[in-house]
KOLLUM-926270 format. One record per residue (C-alpha): residue in three letters; x, y, z. Coordinates in steps of 0.5 Angstrom, whole numbers, plus 500, padded with zeros to 3 digits. Layout:
// KOLLUM-926270
AlaXYZ;...
// end
This chain:
// KOLLUM-926270
Met934178335;Thr941177333;Ala946182331;Asp946180323;Arg937179323;Ile937187326;Lys941189320;Thr938186315;Val931189319;Val934196318;Ser936195312;Leu930193310;Leu926199314;Leu931204310;Ile929201302;Thr922201304;Asn923207307;Gly926209300;Ala921208296;Leu915210300;His919217300;Leu920216292;Leu913214291;Val910220295;Ala915225292;Gly913223285;Phe905222287;Gly902226292;Ala908231294;Pro908239294;Pro912241288;Arg916245292;Leu917239296;Ala918234291;Val926234290;Pro928233297;Ile923228299;Ala926224293;Ile933226293;Phe932223301;Gly928217298;Ala935215293;Val939216299;Tyr936211304;Gly935206298;Gly942206298;Leu944206304;Gly940201305;Val942197299;Arg950198302;Leu948196309;Ser946189308;Thr954188306;Gly957194310;Gly959195317;Arg959200322;Thr961206318;Ile953205314;Met950204320;Arg952210322;Leu951214316;Ala944211315;Met943213323;Ala945220321;Ala940219315;Ala934218318;Phe936224324;Ala936228319;Gly929226316;Ile927226323;Val929234324;Leu928236317;Gly921232315;Gly919230321;Ala918237325;Asn915239319;Phe910233320;Val909234327;Ile908241327;Asn903241321;Gly901234322;Gly900230313;Glu899225311;Phe898217313;Ser905216310;Leu908222313;Ala907218320;Leu909211317;Met916215315;Phe917219321;Ala916212324;Phe921208319;Asp927214321;Ile925211328;Ala925205327;Val932207325;Leu934209331;Ala933205335;Phe934198331;Gly941202330;Gly943204336;Val941196339;Trp946194332;Leu951198335;Ala952196342;Arg952189340;Thr958189335;Arg961193340;Lys968190340;Ser970189348;Ser977191350;
// end
C-alpha cells in the first residue's frame, strides 16, 4: 500500500469515526457523556478532512487524538463494556494509530 493510500485510509477512518461519535452523542450516549463524545466526533472529523491535504503534523495530531480516545473512551469500554458502536470506535482508534505509524515511517526523510 502506498503512502498516499495509507493517508487516505486514515483520513476516511477519522471522518467515519467522527460521524459515529456524533451519532452516538446524539442518539445513544448517557447525558453526562454526550458533549465530550460530540467534541471528539468534531475533532476526529476535522482532522480527517484536514489530513487529506495535510502532512506529518496533522498525522501526528490525528494519532494523538486517537491515543486520547483510547485512553479516555477505550479504557472505559474495556472496563465497563458497552454497545457495539463503542467497540467500533475503539477499533478505529487502534487502526488510526497503526496506519499512522506506518505512514510516518514510510514518509520519513532518509539522511
